[in-house]
N, C-alpha and C positions, 0 to 999 in steps of 0.2 A: 392499264394505269400501274405504275410501280408503287409499291408499298414502302414506306420508310424503314431503313434498318434500324434494329432496336439500339438505343443509346448505350454505349459503352462507358465504363467509369471515366475514360480519359476523355470523352465527348462531353460528359455531364459534369461539370464542376461540383455540384452540389453532391452526387453519388461519390466523385472522387474525395471530397471533404470528408463525408461520412466514413468511407472506406479507411481513410488515413486516420481518423480519430478513433476509429474501433481497434486498429493496428496499435495506436499508441497506448490506449487504456489496456490492451490486452498485456502490452509489454510492461506497463507500470506495474499491473497486478502481479506479474511474474516476479517482480523485485520483492515482494513478500515473502519469497522462498530463500532462506538464508543459503541453502546448498546451490542455488542457481548463482546468487551473489558471488560465493565462493569460486565456481566455475568461471565465472566472467573475469574474476580476479585471477585465477589460475592461467588464464588464456591471455592475460595482460590487455584485455580489453578495457579494464577501468583505468588504465594508464594512458589510452590514447586520448589525444586533445579533441578530436573531433566528437568523440563518444561523451567526453566531460561536458562539452558544450551543449550535446544533445540532452543530457541529463539537466542541464539548466534550463533548457527549453521546456522540457517535459513539467517544470514547476507548475506551469499553467493548471495542471490538473488539480492542485491542491485547492484552487479557488471554488467556491459553494457550487457554482454552475456545473462543473465538472466532477467534482469530487462524489457527488452524488451517484457516479456511474461505478465507483470503485467498491468491489465486494471485500476486499480484504484490506482493512485499514493499515496494517502493518506495511502495506505497499508505500503508502504517502510517508510513513515514519522513515523507512529505508531510502526512498527518494531524497528525502531530507538530508539524511546522513551520509547519502552518497555525493554530497556537494563538498564533503570536506576530505581532503587528502589523507589525512590521519586513518579515517574510517576506511578508505580504500585500500590503503597500505595494509591496515589490520586484517582486512579481508584475505589479503593474499598470503600473509605470513603465518597467520595464527588460526590453525584449525579449531584451537580451543574457544576462539572468539566465535567462529561460526557455531559451535555447538552451544555456546551461552546465548546467542541469539535464537537459535531453535528452542531452547529449553524455556527462554521468557516468553515466546511465542506460543508454546505449548501450555505454560502455566496461564497466561491470559486467557487463552481459549478455553482451558479446563475451568477457570474459575470466574469468568467474567459474569455470569448470572447467579452466582452462589451469593445468597445474602450475608452470609457469614464473612466473605472476603470484600465486600463492599465498604467504603469509607462511611462511617456513621453520618457524616456532614450531607451526604446525598439523601439519606433516608428521612421520610416525613417524621415528624416529632410523634404523630400518633402511633406509628409502629414501633418507635423505641420506647413508649410508656405503656403499652398495651398490658404487660404484667401487673403493673401498678394499678391499673384501672380495674382489673379483675380482683385484687386483693381488697380495693376499698368499696366494692359495690356490696 
């Protein structure tokens, strides 16, 4: 009796879809890196119509069901920015723009949990008025 051959990704549509999704998520996450974006721009990849269409296709990742797999939220922001020709041109021409993106990303990561950097509208009222409560007690 012959044993069946193990399923290959091309023979199993579900495994093929999973592999494709993993590659697409990995690529989108790479877009969080401003230096990678600059590299793509320097290689003229961001000017290719087929690549621009691919970036449009990848917008599905922003939907709630798929965005939960993204570990670097800046990737979704950069994916949105890449939809605009001005951004793609700026990434190619201006190294200062790349540095600006890098610095903004660093500042976000550095301060995102720092309570002094949070917008007061997002803090519960009780935490804003704690010193007053101590003086009135």
